[in-house]
C-alpha positions in Angstrom: 11.5 16.3 -5.0 9.0 19.1 -6.2 5.5 18.8 -5.5 3.9 21.3 -7.7 1.9 20.4 -10.7 2.9 21.9 -14.1 0.5 24.4 -15.2 -1.5 22.5 -17.8 -2.0 19.9 -15.1 -3.6 22.1 -12.8 -6.8 20.5 -11.3 -10.0 22.1 -11.4 -13.1 20.6 -9.8 -15.3 18.4 -12.0 -13.4 15.9 -14.2 -12.4 12.5 -12.8 -9.0 11.5 -11.6 -7.5 8.7 -12.9 -8.5 5.2 -11.1 -5.9 3.9 -8.7 -5.0 0.4 -7.8 -4.1 0.2 -3.9 -1.4 -2.2 -2.8 -2.0 -4.9 -0.1 -2.4 -4.0 3.6 0.8 -3.9 5.8 -0.9 -4.7 8.9 -3.0 -7.7 7.4 0.1 -8.8 5.5 2.3 -9.1 8.5 -0.5 -10.7 10.5 -1.2 -13.2 7.6 2.5 -14.0 7.2 2.9 -14.8 10.9 -0.4 -17.0 11.0 1.0 -19.1 8.1 4.1 -19.5 9.8 2.5 -20.7 13.0 -0.2 -22.7 11.1 1.3 -26.5 10.6 1.2 -27.2 7.0 1.3 -25.2 3.7 -0.6 -22.1 3.3 -0.6 -19.7 0.2 -1.1 -15.9 0.1 -1.8 -14.0 -2.9 -2.1 -10.0 -2.9 0.1 -9.1 0.0 1.9 -6.0 0.3 5.5 -5.9 -1.4 7.3 -3.0 0.8 10.2 -2.9 3.2 8.1 -3.8 6.3 6.7 -6.9 5.0 10.2 -8.0 3.3 11.5 -7.5 6.8 9.0 -10.1 8.0 9.5 -12.6 5.2 13.2 -12.7 5.6 12.9 -12.8 9.4 10.8 -15.8 9.2 12.9 -17.3 6.7 16.0 -16.8 9.0 13.9 -18.5 12.0 13.6 -21.7 9.7 10.4 -21.1 8.1 10.1 -22.7 4.5 9.0 -19.4 2.3 8.9 -19.3 -1.3 7.7 -16.5 -3.6 6.5 -17.0 -7.3 4.6 -14.6 -9.4 3.3 -12.6 -6.5 2.2 -15.5 -4.4 3.9 -16.6 -1.3 3.8 -20.4 -0.1 4.6 -20.8 3.4 5.0 -24.1 5.4 4.5 -23.4 8.8 4.4 -25.2 12.4 8.1 -25.3 12.9 9.7 -24.3 16.2 11.6 -20.9 15.3 15.4 -21.0 15.8 18.2 -18.7 14.0 22.1 -18.7 14.4 22.2 -15.3 12.6 20.8 -11.8 13.7 17.4 -11.0 12.6 17.3 -7.6 10.6 13.8 -5.9 11.4 14.5 -2.6 9.4 11.9 0.1 11.2 9.1 -2.4 11.1 7.1 -2.0 14.4 4.8 -4.8 13.4 7.4 -7.2 12.7 9.0 -6.8 16.0 6.1 -6.5 18.0 4.2 -9.6 16.4 7.6 -11.8 16.4 8.7 -11.0 19.9 6.1 -13.0 21.9 6.3 -16.1 19.6 10.1 -16.1 20.0 10.2 -15.4 23.4 7.8 -18.2 24.3 8.9 -20.9 22.0 12.2 -20.2 20.4 14.8 -22.9 20.4 18.1 -20.9 21.6 19.0 -17.3 22.0 17.8 -14.8 19.1 19.7 -11.7 18.1 17.4 -8.9 16.9 18.4 -5.9 14.7 17.0 -2.8 13.1 16.9 0.9 12.7 17.8 3.1 16.0 14.2 4.2 16.1 12.5 0.8 16.2 14.1 0.1 19.6 13.4 3.6 21.0 9.7 3.0 20.5 8.0 1.4 23.4 8.4 -2.2 24.5 8.4 -2.4 28.3 4.8 -3.3 28.4 5.2 -6.0 26.0 8.3 -7.4 27.6 7.0 -7.1 31.3 4.6 -10.3 30.8 7.0 -12.3 28.8 9.8 -11.8 31.2 7.4 -13.0 33.9 7.2 -16.2 31.9 11.1 -16.5 32.0 12.1 -14.7 28.9 15.0 -12.3 28.9 15.7 -9.1 26.9 19.1 -7.6 26.8 19.3 -4.5 24.7 22.5 -2.9 23.6 23.5 -0.1 21.0 22.5 -2.1 18.0 19.6 -4.2 18.9 18.8 -6.9 21.8 19.7 -10.4 22.5 16.1 -12.4 23.2 16.6 -15.1 25.7 13.3 -17.3 25.5 11.6 -19.0 28.3 13.3 -22.1 29.4 10.0 -24.2 28.3 7.2 -22.9 26.0 3.9 -22.7 28.2 0.8 -24.5 27.4 -1.1 -21.3 27.2 -1.3 -17.7 28.5 -3.5 -16.0 31.1 -2.1 -12.5 31.4 -3.0 -9.0 32.1 -1.6 -6.5 29.7 -0.7 -2.7 29.6 -1.9 -1.9 26.1 -2.3 1.9 26.5 0.9 2.7 24.3 0.0 0.2 21.4 -2.5 -2.4 20.7 0.0 -4.4 18.9 1.5 -5.7 22.3 -2.0 -7.5 22.6 -2.1 -8.6 19.1 1.5 -9.9 19.3 0.6 -12.0 22.4 -2.8 -13.1 20.7 -1.0 -14.6 17.5 1.4 -16.5 19.8 -1.2 -17.8 21.7 -2.9 -19.2 18.8 0.0 -21.6 18.4 -0.1 -22.9 22.1 -1.9 -26.1 22.9 -4.5 -24.9 25.2 -6.7 -21.8 25.4 -5.3 -18.6 26.5 -6.9 -15.4 28.0 -5.8 -11.8 27.7 -7.0 -9.1 29.6 -6.5 -5.2 29.8 -8.0 -2.0 31.0 -7.7 0.3 28.3 -6.0 -0.4 24.7 -4.6 2.2 22.1 -6.0 2.0 18.6 -8.5 -1.1 19.6 -10.0 -1.4 15.9 -6.5 -3.5 15.4 -7.8 -6.0 17.9 -10.7 -6.5 15.8 -8.5 -7.1 12.7 -6.2 -9.7 14.5 -9.5 -11.3 15.6 -10.7 -11.4 11.9 -7.2 -13.0 10.7 -7.1 -15.3 13.6 -10.4 -16.8 12.6 -9.6 -16.9 9.0 -6.8 -19.4 9.9 -9.2 -21.5 11.9 -8.9 -19.9 15.3 -12.1 -18.9 16.6 -11.2 -16.2 19.1 -13.6 -14.3 21.1 -12.9 -10.5 21.6 -15.0 -8.5 24.2 -14.1 -5.3 25.9 -11.0 -5.7 28.0 -11.2 -9.5 27.2 -9.8 -11.8 24.8 -10.2 -15.8 24.5 -8.0 -17.6 22.0 -8.5 -21.2 21.5 -5.2 -23.1 21.5 -4.1 -25.7 18.8 -6.7 -24.7 16.4 -4.7 -22.9 13.4 -5.0 -24.3 10.1 -3.2 -23.7 6.7 -5.0 -21.5 4.4 -5.1 -20.3 0.5 -6.1 -16.5 0.8 -6.2 -13.4 -1.2 -5.0 -10.5 1.2 -7.2 -7.0 0.8 -5.9 -3.7 -0.2 -4.8 -1.1 2.4 -7.2 1.4 3.7 -4.2 3.2 5.1 -2.3 3.3 1.6 -5.7 4.6 -0.1 -6.1 7.5 2.4 -3.9 10.0 0.6 -5.7 9.2 -2.9 -9.1 9.5 -1.3 -8.0 12.9 0.5 -7.0 14.2 -3.0 -10.4 13.6 -4.4 -11.9 15.5 -1.4 -9.3 18.3 -1.7 -9.7 18.7 -5.6 -13.3 18.4 -5.9 -13.1 15.6 -8.6 -14.0 11.9 -8.3 -11.9 8.8 -7.9 -12.4 5.2 -8.4 -10.0 3.1 -6.4 -9.6 -0.7 -5.1 -9.6 -3.5 -4.4 -11.0 -2.7 -1.1 -13.1 -4.8 1.1 -16.2 -2.9 2.6 -16.2 -5.5 5.4 -12.5 -5.1 6.1 -12.0 -4.7 10.0 -9.0 -2.2 9.2 -9.8 0.7 11.4 -8.7 3.0 8.6 -11.9 2.2 6.8 -13.2 5.1 8.6 -11.7 7.6 6.0 -15.1 7.2 4.2 -17.2 8.1 7.2 -14.9 11.1 7.7 -14.9 12.7 4.4 -18.9 11.9 4.0 -19.2 13.9 7.4 -17.3 16.8 5.5 -19.5 16.8 2.6 -18.1 14.3 0.1 -20.1 11.7 -1.5 -18.9 8.1 -1.2 -20.3 4.6 -3.0 -19.3 1.2 -3.8 -19.0 0.4 -7.6 -19.0 -3.3 -7.5 -17.7 -5.4 -4.6 -14.1 -3.9 -4.2 -14.1 -0.5 -6.0 -14.9 2.5 -3.9 -15.9 6.0 -5.5 -15.2 9.3 -3.7 -16.1 12.7 -5.0 -15.2 16.0 -3.5 -15.2 18.6 -2.8 -14.9 19.4 0.9 -18.0 21.5 2.2 -16.8 22.1 5.6 -13.7 21.3 7.9 -13.0 18.0 9.4 -14.4 16.8 12.9 -13.0 13.4 13.8 -12.0 11.1 16.6 -8.8 8.9 15.1 -8.6 6.8 18.5 -9.1 3.6 16.4 -7.4 4.8 13.2 -4.4 7.3 14.2 -2.5 6.3 11.1 -5.0 8.7 9.3 -3.8 11.4 11.4 -1.2 13.0 9.1 -3.0 12.9 5.8 -6.2 14.2 7.6 -4.1 17.2 9.1 -2.6 17.9 5.6 -6.5 17.9 4.1 -7.5 20.0 7.1 -5.0 22.5 6.0 -6.8 22.7 2.6 -10.3 22.6 3.9 -12.9 25.5 3.5 -12.8 26.1 7.4 -11.3 25.0 10.8 -10.9 21.2 11.9 -10.3 19.5 14.9 -8.6 16.0 14.8 -8.7 13.9 18.4 -7.5 10.8 19.6 -3.9 11.2 18.5 -2.1 10.2 21.6 0.0 7.6 20.0 1.2 9.7 17.3 4.2 10.8 19.1 5.4 7.2 19.4 5.0 6.2 15.6 8.3 6.2 13.2 8.6 9.8 14.0 6.7 12.1 16.3 3.8 12.5 14.0 1.8 14.9 16.1 4.4 17.5 16.3 5.2 16.6 12.4 1.6 17.1 11.4 1.7 20.5 13.2 4.8 21.3 11.2 3.2 20.3 7.9 0.3 22.3 8.6 2.2 25.7 9.2 4.2 24.8 6.0 1.0 24.9 4.2 0.2 28.0 5.6 -2.4 27.3 8.3 -2.2 27.4 11.8 -1.9 24.5 14.2 -2.6 24.0 17.8 -1.7 20.9 19.7 -4.0 20.5 22.7 -2.5 18.0 25.2 -1.0 14.8 23.7 -4.2 14.0 21.7 -6.0 16.9 20.0 -5.2 19.0 16.7 -6.8 22.1 15.8 -6.3 23.3 12.5 -7.1 26.7 10.6 -6.5 26.9 6.9 -4.3 29.6 5.6 -1.8 30.6 2.7 1.9 29.6 2.7 4.1 32.6 2.2 6.9 32.7 -0.3 10.4 31.0 0.3 9.5 28.0 1.9 12.3 25.6 2.8 11.5 21.9 1.8 9.6 20.0 3.9 11.1 17.2 5.8 9.0 14.2 6.3 11.5 12.9 9.0 12.0 9.5 7.2 8.3 8.7 7.8 6.1 7.3 4.8 2.9 8.8 6.1 4.3 12.3 6.4 5.5 12.0 3.0 2.2 11.0 1.7 0.6 14.0 3.6 3.1 16.3 2.1 2.1 15.2 -1.2 -1.6 15.7 -0.6 -0.5 19.4 0.6 1.4 19.8 -2.6 -1.7 19.5 -4.8 -2.7 23.3 -3.9 0.5 24.8 -2.7 3.2 23.1 -4.3 6.5 23.1 -2.4 10.1 20.6 -2.2 10.1 17.2 -0.2 13.1 16.0 1.2 13.7 12.1 1.2 10.8 11.3 -1.0 11.9 7.5 -0.9 10.9 6.9 2.5 7.6 5.8 0.9 9.2 2.5 0.2 8.7 1.4 3.8 5.0 0.6 3.0 4.1 1.8 -0.7 7.4 1.8 -3.0 5.5 2.5 -6.0 3.7 5.3 -4.4 4.9 8.3 -6.6 4.3 6.6 -9.9 0.8 5.7 -8.8 0.2 9.6 -7.6 1.5 10.8 -10.9 -0.6 8.3 -12.7 -3.9 9.4 -10.6 -3.0 13.1 -11.7 -2.1 11.9 -15.3 1.3 13.9 -15.3 
């Protein structure tokens, strides 16, 4: 796929980009789907993300005996049943689906469960999540194509666990979601958690389903037996919005996009403050429409500990910035769908810049100009690397391998991207 714009579509500062409608959030959608499956009774969800990761979650819930119907973009879920499945659950490459389902199944499933998916899914870390589950009697037996999960002999009444969450906050979130369906109050503790803003997101959605979870630093209390079915509209995706917001910053144009919730607990909401710090203007127009105007006036200086998924797009934006940039808090990027830290450095170099990786958590970027005859950029089957390459292509063009990897979270990305650019 060629990323360059036609000559008559070259972007000059000033005029507005075409407005963008952002799809639903993957992080919220998969949390809400599981909570609807756990809450006894009928729930209705509107505005959820329609993409590979959420499709795998919905199909897995059906295969586990949860009644789930779809009509006109609305999902009806009748929850509260004990999960069981006689067929393998296919989870694709969805880390949230695996890490959210695993505690629920390990603690409450009626019978052995077979889990399968893309090879990379089972290469990503699971040990710190499996350890407390195995201490409760569950057994995990991996093989070449997936794993067998033998659940605990009896569902516990509550959890009182200390969790190693340094590699992923999803370990804690999965346990908290499962704990909410147990009859008594649970407590989770930890010393350090990766991407801690996602714990706030989980707490926000537990509360929206009736569970008044209390999150403090290193401590989470989850009341049991309080989940209730709900009718809810799910918010737009701040992660999906990132490349579009960065396009306004890179081109010096203004952009209106939504629906986005200014009170959303999604960590990637930090994109607005990062752009403001680099000289962009940000404002809200109505309750759910964000307006961003470029250009960038300086390089980026940001700690992404709470929002590591912004790393690739911000790395590409830094390669287009008017000065050097530093992105910190990137220690979880090597554990994503690909090694996003190394892939982001490769993208910066492809865009003509210099990239220096300091330890496992900092990326220093100096912009430059690419040389001719570049090979196509390989996003390594990672949707966020493809989003980042699209941004870099606004200035420097180039070819992209495997553009359809965006289907993981944003199948219509290229159509929406071209609509924004009106080409």
